[in-house]
KEKE-3310 file (N, C-alpha, C; in steps of 0.2 Angstrom, whole numbers, plus 5000, padded with zeros to 4 digits):
npx = (5126:5142:5143:5151:5164:5166:5166:5158:5147:5140:5129:5119:5122:5131:5124:5114:5122:5127:5116:5112:5122:5121:5109:5112:5121:5112:5103:5112:5116:5103:5100:5110:5106:5094:5098:5105:5095:5087:5096:5097:5084:5083:5093:5088:5076:5082:5091:5084:5074:5080:5086:5101:5101:5103:5116:5114:5111:5122:5118:5112:5123:5121:5123:5124:5121:5123:5114:5114:5111:5107:5108:5096:5088:5071:5057:5042:5033:5022:5007:4998:4987:4989:4985:4979:4985:4977:4963:4954:4938:4930:4917:4901:4898:4888:4872:4874:4875:4878:4893:4906:4920:4934:4948:4959:4968:4969:4983:4989:4996:4989:4986:4981:4964:4964:4955:4946:4936:4924:4907:4894:4887:4878:4865:4866:4875:4868:4858:4867:4871:4859:4857:4868:4864:4853:4859:4864:4852:4846:4856:4855:4843:4845:4855:4847:4837:4846:4850:4838:4835:4846:4842:4830:4834:4841:4831:4824:4828:4823:4809:4801:4800:4794:4798:4794:4793:4807:4810:4803:4810:4822:4820:4816:4828:4836:4830:4832:4846:4847:4841:4851:4861:4855:4854:4867:4871:4863:4869:4882:4879:4875:4886:4894:4887:4890:4903:4904:4901:4912:4922:4933:4950:4951:4964:4981:4988:4988:4979:4969:4957:4945:4929:4921:4915:4915:4899:4892:4879:4878:4876:4872:4869:4877:4889:4906:4916:4930:4945:4957:4973:4979:4993:4999:5003:5005:5000:5001:4990:4992:4988:4989:4994:4987:4997:5008:5005:5005:5018:5022:5025:5020:5030:5039:5051:5049:5049:5043:5038:5032:5021:5028:5038:5056:5061:5062:5053:5055:5046:5035:5028:5012:5000:4992:4980:4968:4959:4956:4951:4937:4935:4945:4956:4965:4974:4976:4990:4996:5006:5015:5021:5031:5026:5028:5030:5030:5023:5006:4990:4978:4986:4995:5006:5021:5026:5039:5041:5052:5055:5064:5075:5079:5084:5088:5088:5096:5095:5102:5094:5093:5090:5077:5061:5046:5028:5011:5007:5015:5030:5046:5059:5072:5078:5091:5090:5096:5097:5100:5090:5079:5070:5055:5053:5042:5042:5042:5045:5055:5063:5071:5086:5103:5111:5103:5088:5078:5073:5059:5052:5051:5063:5077:5091:5101:5100:5104:5103:5097:5106:5104:5096:5085:5072:5073:5072:5063:5053:5059:5068:5084:5100:5117:5124:5134:5145:5144:5156:5162:5168:5162:5150:5151:5155)
npy = (4448:4449:4446:4448:4450:4438:4436:4434:4445:4451:4463:4467:4465:4475:4487:4486:4487:4500:4508:4506:4511:4525:4528:4526:4537:4548:4546:4548:4562:4568:4565:4573:4586:4586:4585:4597:4607:4604:4608:4621:4626:4622:4630:4643:4642:4641:4653:4663:4671:4680:4694:4703:4719:4735:4746:4760:4777:4790:4803:4819:4833:4848:4866:4873:4885:4892:4903:4911:4924:4941:4958:4969:4983:4984:4984:4989:4987:4994:4999:5014:5027:5044:5059:5075:5081:5088:5092:5106:5110:5123:5134:5143:5155:5164:5170:5168:5170:5178:5173:5184:5187:5176:5172:5164:5149:5131:5124:5136:5145:5151:5164:5164:5169:5175:5181:5171:5170:5182:5187:5194:5210:5221:5224:5221:5231:5243:5242:5243:5256:5262:5259:5265:5278:5279:5278:5291:5298:5294:5298:5312:5314:5310:5319:5331:5328:5328:5341:5348:5342:5347:5362:5361:5358:5369:5378:5373:5378:5390:5388:5386:5374:5358:5344:5332:5335:5336:5322:5316:5321:5317:5303:5303:5307:5296:5286:5290:5289:5275:5271:5275:5266:5254:5257:5257:5244:5237:5242:5237:5223:5222:5225:5215:5204:5207:5205:5192:5188:5187:5173:5166:5159:5148:5145:5146:5138:5126:5127:5115:5111:5119:5125:5135:5147:5163:5172:5161:5155:5154:5145:5140:5127:5122:5116:5112:5124:5127:5117:5116:5112:5112:5121:5114:5102:5084:5067:5049:5036:5021:5004:4991:4975:4966:4961:4968:4982:4982:4983:4996:5013:5030:5043:5035:5034:5035:5031:5037:5033:5038:5029:5024:5033:5037:5044:5045:5051:5058:5054:5054:5044:5049:5046:5032:5019:5016:5006:4989:4983:4972:4963:4964:4963:4973:4988:5006:5016:5032:5043:5057:5070:5084:5097:5094:5097:5085:5076:5071:5073:5060:5052:5036:5027:5019:5014:5013:5009:5012:5004:5003:4989:4972:4955:4944:4930:4932:4929:4925:4931:4920:4909:4910:4905:4905:4902:4898:4896:4905:4912:4902:4892:4879:4868:4857:4842:4833:4820:4821:4825:4834:4848:4858:4875:4886:4904:4920:4935:4950:4966:4968:4969:4974:4966:4955:4945:4948:4937:4936:4927:4909:4903:4899:4902:4893:4883:4872:4879:4878:4885:4888:4882:4877:4876:4864:4854:4843:4841:4829:4824:4816:4822:4828:4838:4853:4865:4882:4893:4906:4917:4918:4923:4936:4940)
npz = (4727:4718:4702:4691:4695:4701:4714:4729:4737:4752:4754:4762:4775:4778:4776:4786:4798:4797:4798:4811:4818:4814:4821:4834:4835:4834:4844:4855:4852:4853:4867:4873:4869:4876:4889:4890:4888:4899:4909:4906:4909:4922:4928:4925:4933:4945:4947:4940:4947:4955:4952:4950:4957:4949:4951:4963:4957:4960:4973:4968:4968:4978:4981:4996:5009:5026:5033:5045:5057:5055:5060:5055:5048:5053:5043:5035:5021:5009:4999:4994:4993:4989:4998:5003:5018:5027:5021:5016:5013:5004:5004:5001:5013:5016:5009:4996:4978:4962:4954:4953:4951:4949:4958:4959:4954:4953:4961:4965:4978:4993:5006:5023:5025:5012:4998:4987:4978:4972:4975:4967:4972:4972:4976:4990:4993:4991:5001:5012:5011:5013:5027:5032:5031:5039:5051:5052:5052:5064:5073:5072:5078:5090:5094:5094:5104:5115:5116:5119:5131:5138:5138:5145:5158:5161:5164:5174:5187:5187:5188:5177:5170:5174:5185:5180:5166:5164:5166:5155:5144:5146:5144:5131:5125:5128:5121:5108:5107:5109:5097:5088:5091:5087:5073:5070:5073:5064:5052:5053:5053:5040:5033:5037:5031:5018:5018:5019:5006:4999:4995:5005:5010:5023:5029:5027:5012:4999:4984:4978:4970:4959:4958:4953:4943:4934:4933:4937:4947:4964:4979:4997:4995:4985:4989:4991:4984:4982:4985:4998:5002:5018:5022:5012:5015:5013:5013:5014:5014:5020:5019:5030:5035:5050:5059:5055:5057:5070:5073:5072:5076:5081:5073:5067:5053:5035:5018:5003:4987:4972:4961:4946:4946:4951:4961:4979:4993:5009:5024:5038:5050:5056:5061:5067:5064:5076:5075:5068:5053:5053:5042:5032:5040:5041:5045:5045:5041:5042:5033:5034:5023:5016:5005:4988:4971:4963:4970:4970:4975:4976:4968:4966:4977:4983:4999:5012:5028:5041:5056:5069:5073:5069:5072:5060:5048:5032:5015:4999:4984:4975:4982:4987:4983:4974:4974:4971:4984:4992:4997:4999:5004:5001:5012:5018:5026:5041:5036:5023:5015:5005:5012:5012:5017:5022:5021:5027:5019:5020:5018:5002:4996:4989:4997:4999:5003:5017:5029:5038:5045:5048:5046:5056:5055:5056:5047:5033:5018:5002:4989:4975:4960:4966:4959:4952:4961:4973:4988:4999:4990:4989:4992:4989:5000:4997:5004:5001:4993:5002:4996:4983:4986:4989:5002)
capx = (5132:5145:5144:5156:5171:5166:5166:5151:5148:5134:5128:5113:5125:5134:5118:5111:5127:5128:5109:5112:5127:5118:5103:5115:5123:5106:5101:5117:5115:5097:5101:5114:5102:5089:5101:5107:5089:5085:5101:5096:5078:5085:5097:5083:5072:5086:5094:5080:5070:5084:5091:5105:5099:5108:5119:5110:5114:5124:5113:5115:5126:5118:5127:5120:5123:5120:5113:5115:5107:5110:5104:5094:5082:5065:5053:5036:5032:5015:5006:4993:4985:4991:4980:4981:4984:4971:4960:4949:4933:4928:4911:4898:4896:4882:4867:4876:4873:4881:4900:4908:4927:4937:4955:4964:4968:4972:4990:4991:4997:4985:4987:4975:4959:4964:4949:4947:4931:4919:4900:4891:4884:4875:4859:4868:4879:4863:4856:4872:4871:4853:4858:4872:4860:4848:4863:4865:4846:4846:4861:4853:4837:4848:4858:4841:4834:4851:4849:4831:4836:4850:4839:4825:4838:4843:4825:4821:4829:4818:4802:4797:4800:4793:4803:4791:4796:4814:4810:4801:4815:4828:4818:4817:4835:4839:4827:4835:4853:4846:4840:4857:4865:4852:4855:4874:4871:4861:4874:4887:4877:4875:4893:4897:4885:4893:4910:4903:4900:4919:4924:4940:4953:4952:4970:4986:4988:4988:4973:4969:4952:4941:4922:4917:4916:4911:4893:4888:4875:4880:4872:4875:4868:4882:4894:4913:4918:4937:4948:4963:4977:4982:5000:5002:5006:5002:5001:4999:4987:4994:4984:4994:4991:4987:5004:5013:5004:5007:5026:5024:5023:5020:5037:5044:5053:5047:5051:5037:5040:5026:5022:5031:5044:5061:5063:5059:5052:5055:5040:5035:5021:5009:4994:4991:4973:4966:4955:4957:4945:4936:4934:4951:4961:4970:4973:4979:4995:4996:5013:5015:5026:5031:5024:5033:5026:5030:5018:5000:4984:4975:4991:4997:5013:5024:5029:5043:5042:5057:5053:5069:5080:5078:5089:5085:5092:5096:5097:5102:5088:5092:5088:5070:5057:5039:5023:5004:5006:5019:5038:5048:5066:5073:5083:5094:5090:5102:5097:5102:5084:5076:5064:5052:5052:5038:5045:5039:5051:5055:5066:5075:5092:5108:5113:5099:5082:5078:5068:5056:5049:5051:5070:5081:5097:5106:5099:5108:5098:5100:5108:5101:5094:5079:5067:5074:5071:5056:5053:5060:5074:5091:5105:5124:5126:5141:5145:5146:5162:5160:5170:5157:5144:5153:5155)
capy = (4445:4452:4440:4450:4448:4431:4436:4435:4450:4452:4471:4468:4466:4482:4492:4486:4490:4508:4511:4505:4516:4532:4528:4527:4544:4553:4546:4552:4569:4570:4565:4578:4592:4586:4587:4604:4610:4603:4611:4628:4627:4622:4636:4648:4641:4643:4659:4668:4675:4684:4698:4708:4726:4739:4751:4766:4782:4795:4808:4825:4838:4855:4871:4876:4890:4893:4910:4914:4930:4948:4964:4973:4988:4982:4989:4987:4990:4994:5004:5017:5033:5051:5063:5081:5079:5092:5095:5110:5112:5130:5135:5149:5156:5168:5168:5167:5175:5176:5174:5190:5185:5170:5175:5159:5143:5125:5125:5142:5146:5156:5165:5164:5174:5177:5180:5166:5172:5187:5187:5201:5213:5228:5225:5222:5237:5248:5241:5245:5263:5264:5258:5270:5285:5278:5280:5298:5301:5292:5302:5319:5314:5309:5326:5336:5326:5330:5348:5349:5340:5352:5368:5360:5357:5376:5381:5370:5382:5396:5386:5386:5367:5353:5338:5327:5337:5333:5315:5314:5323:5312:5297:5304:5307:5289:5282:5292:5286:5268:5270:5276:5260:5249:5258:5255:5237:5235:5243:5232:5217:5222:5225:5208:5200:5209:5202:5184:5186:5185:5167:5166:5153:5148:5145:5146:5132:5125:5126:5109:5111:5125:5123:5141:5151:5169:5171:5155:5157:5149:5146:5135:5120:5120:5113:5115:5127:5126:5113:5119:5108:5116:5121:5111:5095:5078:5061:5043:5031:5014:4998:4986:4969:4967:4960:4973:4988:4982:4985:5003:5019:5037:5045:5031:5037:5032:5033:5036:5033:5038:5024:5027:5038:5034:5048:5044:5057:5057:5056:5052:5041:5054:5043:5024:5018:5013:5000:4985:4981:4965:4959:4963:4962:4978:4995:5011:5020:5038:5045:5064:5073:5091:5098:5094:5096:5078:5072:5074:5070:5055:5047:5029:5027:5014:5017:5008:5012:5009:5004:4999:4984:4965:4950:4939:4928:4935:4924:4928:4930:4914:4904:4911:4903:4908:4898:4900:4896:4910:4911:4897:4890:4872:4866:4850:4840:4828:4814:4824:4825:4841:4850:4864:4879:4892:4909:4927:4939:4957:4970:4965:4974:4971:4961:4949:4945:4947:4932:4938:4921:4903:4900:4901:4904:4888:4878:4872:4881:4877:4892:4889:4875:4874:4874:4857:4849:4842:4839:4822:4822:4815:4826:4829:4846:4856:4872:4887:4897:4913:4922:4918:4926:4943:4941)
capz = (4724:4712:4697:4686:4698:4703:4721:4732:4743:4756:4755:4767:4782:4779:4776:4793:4803:4796:4800:4818:4820:4814:4826:4840:4836:4835:4851:4859:4851:4856:4874:4875:4869:4881:4895:4890:4889:4906:4913:4906:4913:4930:4930:4925:4939:4952:4947:4936:4951:4959:4947:4953:4957:4946:4956:4963:4955:4966:4974:4965:4973:4978:4985:5002:5014:5032:5033:5051:5058:5054:5063:5049:5050:5053:5039:5032:5014:5007:4994:4996:4989:4991:5000:5007:5025:5030:5015:5018:5008:5005:5000:5002:5020:5016:5006:4989:4972:4956:4955:4949:4949:4953:4959:4960:4950:4956:4961:4968:4985:4996:5013:5027:5024:5006:4994:4982:4973:4974:4973:4965:4979:4971:4980:4997:4994:4992:5008:5017:5011:5017:5034:5034:5031:5045:5057:5053:5055:5071:5077:5072:5082:5097:5096:5096:5111:5120:5116:5122:5138:5141:5139:5150:5164:5163:5166:5180:5193:5187:5189:5171:5168:5180:5186:5175:5159:5163:5165:5148:5139:5147:5141:5124:5123:5129:5116:5102:5108:5107:5090:5085:5092:5083:5066:5069:5073:5057:5047:5054:5051:5033:5031:5038:5026:5012:5018:5018:4999:4997:4997:5008:5012:5030:5031:5021:5009:4991:4980:4974:4965:4959:4955:4952:4937:4933:4930:4940:4953:4969:4986:5002:4992:4980:4992:4991:4977:4981:4991:4999:5006:5023:5023:5007:5017:5010:5016:5010:5018:5018:5022:5032:5039:5057:5062:5053:5060:5077:5074:5070:5081:5078:5073:5063:5047:5030:5011:4999:4980:4968:4955:4939:4948:4954:4967:4985:4997:5016:5027:5045:5053:5061:5064:5066:5065:5082:5074:5063:5049:5054:5036:5028:5045:5040:5047:5041:5044:5039:5033:5031:5019:5014:4998:4982:4964:4961:4974:4968:4979:4971:4965:4969:4979:4988:5005:5016:5034:5045:5063:5073:5070:5071:5070:5056:5043:5026:5010:4992:4980:4971:4987:4989:4978:4975:4970:4973:4992:4994:4997:5002:5003:5002:5017:5018:5033:5043:5032:5017:5011:5004:5015:5010:5022:5020:5024:5026:5017:5021:5013:4997:4995:4986:5001:4999:5006:5024:5031:5044:5049:5044:5047:5062:5053:5057:5043:5027:5013:4995:4986:4969:4957:4970:4955:4950:4967:4976:4994:4999:4986:4992:4988:4992:5001:4997:5006:4996:4994:5004:4991:4978:4989:4990:5009)
cpx = (5135:5147:5150:5163:5171:5167:5160:5152:5141:5133:5123:5116:5128:5129:5115:5116:5127:5121:5109:5117:5124:5112:5107:5118:5117:5103:5105:5116:5108:5097:5105:5110:5097:5092:5103:5101:5087:5090:5099:5089:5079:5088:5092:5078:5076:5088:5089:5076:5074:5089:5095:5103:5105:5110:5115:5114:5116:5119:5117:5118:5123:5123:5122:5124:5120:5120:5115:5110:5110:5105:5103:5089:5076:5060:5047:5035:5024:5014:4999:4991:4987:4985:4983:4980:4978:4968:4954:4944:4930:4922:4908:4896:4890:4877:4868:4874:4877:4889:4902:4915:4929:4945:4960:4963:4971:4980:4993:4991:4993:4987:4980:4970:4960:4958:4950:4942:4927:4912:4898:4887:4881:4869:4861:4872:4874:4860:4860:4872:4865:4854:4863:4869:4855:4852:4863:4858:4845:4850:4858:4847:4840:4851:4852:4838:4839:4850:4843:4832:4840:4847:4834:4829:4840:4837:4822:4822:4825:4811:4798:4796:4799:4798:4800:4793:4803:4814:4808:4806:4821:4826:4818:4824:4838:4836:4831:4842:4852:4845:4846:4861:4862:4854:4863:4875:4869:4865:4880:4885:4877:4882:4896:4894:4888:4900:4910:4902:4907:4921:4932:4943:4953:4959:4975:4987:4989:4981:4973:4963:4948:4935:4918:4919:4912:4904:4889:4885:4876:4876:4875:4874:4873:4888:4901:4914:4926:4939:4955:4967:4981:4989:5003:5004:5002:5003:4999:4996:4988:4990:4989:4991:4992:4993:5009:5012:5005:5014:5027:5022:5024:5028:5041:5045:5050:5049:5045:5040:5034:5027:5024:5037:5050:5064:5059:5059:5052:5048:5040:5028:5018:5003:4994:4984:4972:4962:4958:4951:4943:4936:4941:4957:4967:4969:4977:4984:4996:5003:5013:5021:5025:5029:5029:5028:5026:5025:5011:4994:4980:4979:4992:5004:5015:5027:5033:5044:5047:5055:5058:5073:5078:5084:5086:5089:5091:5099:5098:5096:5087:5090:5081:5066:5050:5034:5016:5003:5010:5026:5040:5056:5067:5079:5085:5094:5096:5102:5098:5096:5082:5070:5061:5051:5048:5041:5041:5045:5050:5058:5070:5080:5097:5111:5109:5092:5081:5072:5065:5054:5050:5058:5073:5088:5103:5105:5103:5103:5101:5100:5104:5099:5088:5073:5067:5073:5064:5057:5054:5066:5080:5096:5112:5125:5133:5141:5147:5152:5160:5162:5165:5151:5145:5153:5162)
cpy = (4448:4447:4442:4448:4441:4430:4438:4440:4451:4459:4472:4469:4472:4487:4492:4489:4498:4511:4511:4510:4523:4533:4530:4534:4549:4552:4549:4559:4572:4570:4571:4585:4592:4588:4594:4609:4610:4607:4619:4630:4627:4628:4642:4648:4643:4650:4665:4673:4680:4688:4702:4715:4730:4744:4757:4772:4787:4800:4815:4830:4845:4859:4873:4881:4890:4900:4914:4919:4936:4953:4968:4977:4984:4987:4985:4990:4989:4999:5008:5023:5040:5055:5070:5079:5082:5095:5099:5112:5119:5132:5142:5149:5160:5165:5167:5172:5173:5178:5179:5189:5179:5172:5170:5153:5137:5125:5131:5142:5152:5157:5164:5170:5177:5176:5176:5168:5178:5186:5194:5203:5219:5229:5226:5228:5243:5248:5244:5253:5266:5264:5263:5277:5284:5280:5287:5301:5300:5297:5309:5319:5314:5316:5331:5334:5328:5337:5351:5348:5345:5359:5367:5360:5365:5380:5379:5375:5388:5394:5385:5378:5362:5348:5333:5329:5335:5326:5313:5316:5319:5305:5297:5304:5300:5285:5284:5289:5279:5267:5271:5269:5255:5250:5256:5248:5234:5236:5238:5225:5216:5222:5218:5203:5201:5205:5195:5183:5185:5178:5167:5160:5153:5148:5145:5139:5132:5124:5120:5109:5117:5123:5129:5145:5158:5168:5165:5158:5152:5150:5141:5128:5118:5116:5116:5118:5127:5121:5115:5114:5112:5115:5117:5104:5089:5072:5055:5038:5024:5009:4993:4980:4970:4966:4965:4980:4988:4984:4992:5008:5025:5040:5041:5034:5032:5035:5032:5037:5033:5032:5027:5031:5034:5038:5046:5050:5054:5059:5053:5050:5046:5051:5036:5023:5014:5007:4996:4983:4974:4960:4958:4962:4967:4984:5000:5015:5026:5042:5052:5066:5080:5091:5097:5093:5089:5074:5076:5070:5066:5050:5041:5029:5021:5017:5011:5012:5008:5009:5000:4994:4977:4961:4945:4936:4932:4930:4928:4927:4923:4908:4905:4910:4905:4903:4901:4900:4901:4909:4906:4896:4883:4872:4859:4848:4835:4822:4815:4824:4832:4842:4857:4868:4885:4898:4916:4932:4947:4961:4966:4971:4970:4966:4955:4950:4944:4942:4934:4932:4915:4899:4903:4904:4899:4882:4878:4873:4880:4884:4893:4882:4873:4872:4867:4852:4848:4840:4831:4820:4821:4818:4826:4836:4847:4863:4876:4891:4904:4918:4923:4922:4934:4945:4943)
cpz = (4718:4707:4693:4689:4700:4710:4724:4738:4746:4758:4761:4774:4783:4780:4783:4798:4803:4799:4808:4821:4820:4819:4832:4841:4837:4842:4856:4859:4854:4864:4877:4875:4874:4888:4896:4891:4896:4911:4913:4910:4920:4932:4930:4931:4945:4952:4944:4941:4955:4955:4952:4952:4954:4952:4956:4961:4961:4967:4971:4970:4972:4982:4990:5006:5020:5033:5039:5053:5058:5057:5057:5052:5048:5049:5037:5026:5012:5002:4997:4991:4993:4992:5003:5014:5029:5024:5017:5012:5009:5001:5002:5009:5021:5012:4998:4984:4966:4957:4950:4946:4953:4952:4959:4955:4954:4955:4964:4975:4988:5003:5017:5026:5017:5002:4988:4976:4976:4971:4972:4971:4978:4975:4988:4998:4995:4999:5013:5017:5014:5024:5037:5035:5037:5051:5058:5055:5062:5076:5078:5077:5089:5099:5098:5103:5116:5121:5120:5129:5142:5143:5145:5157:5166:5166:5172:5186:5193:5188:5183:5168:5175:5180:5181:5168:5158:5162:5158:5143:5140:5143:5133:5121:5123:5123:5109:5102:5106:5100:5086:5085:5088:5076:5065:5068:5066:5052:5047:5052:5043:5030:5032:5033:5019:5012:5017:5010:4996:5000:4999:5010:5020:5033:5025:5018:5001:4989:4976:4969:4965:4955:4954:4946:4937:4930:4933:4946:4958:4975:4991:4999:4987:4983:4992:4984:4976:4987:4991:5004:5012:5023:5017:5009:5014:5014:5012:5016:5016:5022:5024:5036:5046:5061:5061:5056:5067:5079:5074:5076:5078:5079:5069:5056:5041:5023:5007:4991:4976:4962:4949:4940:4951:4961:4973:4990:5005:5019:5034:5047:5058:5064:5062:5068:5071:5081:5068:5059:5050:5048:5033:5033:5043:5044:5043:5045:5039:5039:5030:5028:5017:5007:4993:4976:4962:4964:4972:4972:4974:4968:4969:4971:4983:4993:5009:5022:5039:5053:5067:5069:5072:5069:5066:5051:5036:5020:5003:4988:4977:4976:4989:4983:4979:4971:4973:4981:4995:4993:5001:5000:5004:5007:5016:5025:5035:5039:5025:5012:5011:5008:5013:5017:5020:5024:5023:5024:5019:5016:5008:4995:4991:4990:5002:5002:5013:5025:5038:5048:5044:5044:5053:5060:5053:5052:5037:5021:5006:4992:4980:4966:4961:4965:4952:4955:4969:4983:4995:4995:4990:4988:4992:4993:5000:4999:5001:4998:4996:4999:4985:4980:4990:4997:5010)
residu = (UNK:UNK:UNK:UNK:UNK:UNK:UNK:UNK:UNK:UNK:UNK:UNK:UNK:UNK:UNK:UNK:UNK:UNK:UNK:UNK:UNK:UNK:UNK:UNK:UNK:UNK:UNK:UNK:UNK:UNK:UNK:UNK:UNK:UNK:UNK:UNK:UNK:UNK:UNK:UNK:UNK:UNK:UNK:UNK:UNK:UNK:UNK:UNK:UNK:UNK:UNK:UNK:UNK:UNK:UNK:UNK:UNK:UNK:UNK:UNK:UNK:UNK:UNK:UNK:UNK:UNK:UNK:UNK:UNK:UNK:UNK:UNK:UNK:UNK:UNK:UNK:UNK:UNK:UNK:UNK:UNK:UNK:UNK:UNK:UNK:UNK:UNK:UNK:UNK:UNK:UNK:UNK:UNK:UNK:UNK:UNK:UNK:UNK:UNK:UNK:UNK:UNK:UNK:UNK:UNK:UNK:UNK:UNK:UNK:UNK:UNK:UNK:UNK:UNK:UNK:UNK:UNK:UNK:UNK:UNK:UNK:UNK:UNK:UNK:UNK:UNK:UNK:UNK:UNK:UNK:UNK:UNK:UNK:UNK:UNK:UNK:UNK:UNK:UNK:UNK:UNK:UNK:UNK:UNK:UNK:UNK:UNK:UNK:UNK:UNK:UNK:UNK:UNK:UNK:UNK:UNK:UNK:UNK:UNK:UNK:UNK:UNK:UNK:UNK:UNK:UNK:UNK:UNK:UNK:UNK:UNK:UNK:UNK:UNK:UNK:UNK:UNK:UNK:UNK:UNK:UNK:UNK:UNK:UNK:UNK:UNK:UNK:UNK:UNK:UNK:UNK:UNK:UNK:UNK:UNK:UNK:UNK:UNK:UNK:UNK:UNK:UNK:UNK:UNK:UNK:UNK:UNK:UNK:UNK:UNK:UNK:UNK:UNK:UNK:UNK:UNK:UNK:UNK:UNK:UNK:UNK:UNK:UNK:UNK:UNK:UNK:UNK:UNK:UNK:UNK:UNK:UNK:UNK:UNK:UNK:UNK:UNK:UNK:UNK:UNK:UNK:UNK:UNK:UNK:UNK:UNK:UNK:UNK:UNK:UNK:UNK:UNK:UNK:UNK:UNK:UNK:UNK:UNK:UNK:UNK:UNK:UNK:UNK:UNK:UNK:UNK:UNK:UNK:UNK:UNK:UNK:UNK:UNK:UNK:UNK:UNK:UNK:UNK:UNK:UNK:UNK:UNK:UNK:UNK:UNK:UNK:UNK:UNK:UNK:UNK:UNK:UNK:UNK:UNK:UNK:UNK:UNK:UNK:UNK:UNK:UNK:UNK:UNK:UNK:UNK:UNK:UNK:UNK:UNK:UNK:UNK:UNK:UNK:UNK:UNK:UNK:UNK:UNK:UNK:UNK:UNK:UNK:UNK:UNK:UNK:UNK:UNK:UNK:UNK:UNK:UNK:UNK:UNK:UNK:UNK:UNK:UNK:UNK:UNK:UNK:UNK:UNK:UNK:UNK:UNK:UNK:UNK:UNK:UNK:UNK:UNK:UNK:UNK:UNK:UNK:UNK:UNK:UNK:UNK:UNK:UNK:UNK:UNK:UNK:UNK:UNK:UNK:UNK:UNK:UNK:UNK:UNK:UNK:UNK:UNK:UNK:UNK:UNK:UNK:UNK:UNK:UNK:UNK:UNK:UNK:UNK:UNK:UNK:UNK:UNK:UNK)
# end
């Protein structure tokens, strides 16, 4: 009660009504919040399990070509060692002795029968002189026996010589004549032995090696003192895989390039190995070449042998990839997915790489960017502009 104003006021009633109104407001607010929470939870339960998938990224575009088939020269490439086609070892033909003179050096051309070295022959020369003298002695005896026989025959008619004496003198003459023949044969043998002291080239060719020096004592046990390439002809012996050597024939043309050089030499296949090594599954093709100072026996060289022509696809180098499994290319299948194709390559020229096997030529081949693809990738193939390929 308000005493000062003289008016009685009941504050308890107002306080109670205000408290009731506030409680109703909070109840209403709390109910609304609860309904909102329930609605959110219900919405999450209904829609939260099915999220909309993000749109798939577009498949990357790749440039492809259809190589087709081209008629190209069939060739086989290999490496090998250079040899003399016919290497002739030349050694001592006689008893040997001390080397007196050496007349040639490696790299010299020699004729058939030309002397390469001379063996000292003073002893053999004296023996030959002795045999020559024995011929003269035997001839003198034969002449005397013939004279005695002639005189005896003149006296037979007069009865001074018997028939038996004539027979003995005839036999003496014949024996003397035979001794002359024996002496001449011995002398000829001695001269032949002296001739064998000259080490001679059996054929015309190029001297490759020399293993004799003046003062050296040599004999048959020394082996080859010189090696001569007959006619100077050289060859390369190329090891080829079984399937490659089966494609070759004698007479096929070849190009030989020594390692480290740029000049190519023309050659011809002159022999193909009739057997295949059972371990390596390889055979040998022998390609002959004319002599040239740039070709040295024992050197290493690359050879490309051409054997007819084949129809095969040809790809730009950018389309051919390599890894530990070998060479391959990526093709795009009908489902626009990348497929690996293992290939065997042939010649590599400015026009591209010849594909010997692995492709038919009607496939869509990825032109480039193959290193960024994997088998099974989905792509969008785009045909290459022929003008950009230099066609």
